[in-house]
C-alpha positions, 0 to 999 in steps of 0.5 A, a space after each residue: 022182787 025184795 024191798 030195800 029193807 028185806 035185801 039189807 036184812 038178808 045181807 046182814 043175816 048171811 054175812 059175818 064181817 063188818 068194816 068198821 069206820 072210825 076217826 081220830 086225831 090221826 084221821 079216818 081208820 077202818 077195820 074189819 071185825 066179826 059181828 053178831 046181830 042184836 036188837 037195833 044193831 050189832 056188837 063186835 069184840 075188840 081190844 081196848 087198845 085197838 084204834 077203833 075202840 080208842 076212837 069210839 071211846 072219844 066220839 061214841 060213833 062209828 059207821 060200817 059197811 056189810 057186803 057180799 065180796 063174792 057177788 059178781 059186779 053186776 050183783 053187788 050189794 051191801 048195807 052201810 050203817 051209821 052207828 052210835 057206838 059204846 064199849 060195854 062195861 067189863 063186868 059179868 052182868 053187862 057182858 051177860 046182858 049183851 050176850 043174852 040179847 043176841 038175835 037167833 042167828 048168833 045166839 048160842 045154847 043157853 047152857 053155853 052162856 056162862 062159858 061165853 061170859 067167862 071167855 070174854 072176861 078172861 081176857 083183861 083187855 078184851 071188850 064188847 062194843 055195841 053198835 046201835 043203828 041210827 041210819 041204814 042205806 043199801 046200794 042203789 042197784 038201779 043207778 048202778 046198772 042203768 047209769 054206772 053211778 055209785 049211789 045209796 038208798 036210805 032205808 028204815 032200820 027198824 024194818 030191817 031188824 023186824 025182818 031179821 026177827 025181832 025189832 
């Protein structure tokens, strides 16, 4: 049987979308975004005008969930994350640093890095948002299977990222 940290790493490695939770003056908001893995977290691309981007600019925090929506109910599993969050400056060095830091699952060929940086910078309102993991949890499958209770187990984020290939 795999550890909770190994389960979390497997989910993060096999999925591509995170549902990001933020809050602003109008209340809570969630939005799905494609993510890329990086050391101790992930990053997403978004427009400056998006509600979650505006909320991150104010609070510097977000939450997220990554789950396998194709799993049977009895096999449900997911990773819930609390993030410190920030917008990456729209400069060539800042964007390049984030794209170059991607973990192997999401790293493109080095020869394409210049094109990827240019593609981000080509859209004036596009930004990268770094989501650094502060706390991580997995679904408590035993509680679900034995009592029908929706519960979570806190896990060591550093161990999850070590399992992903880089601490």
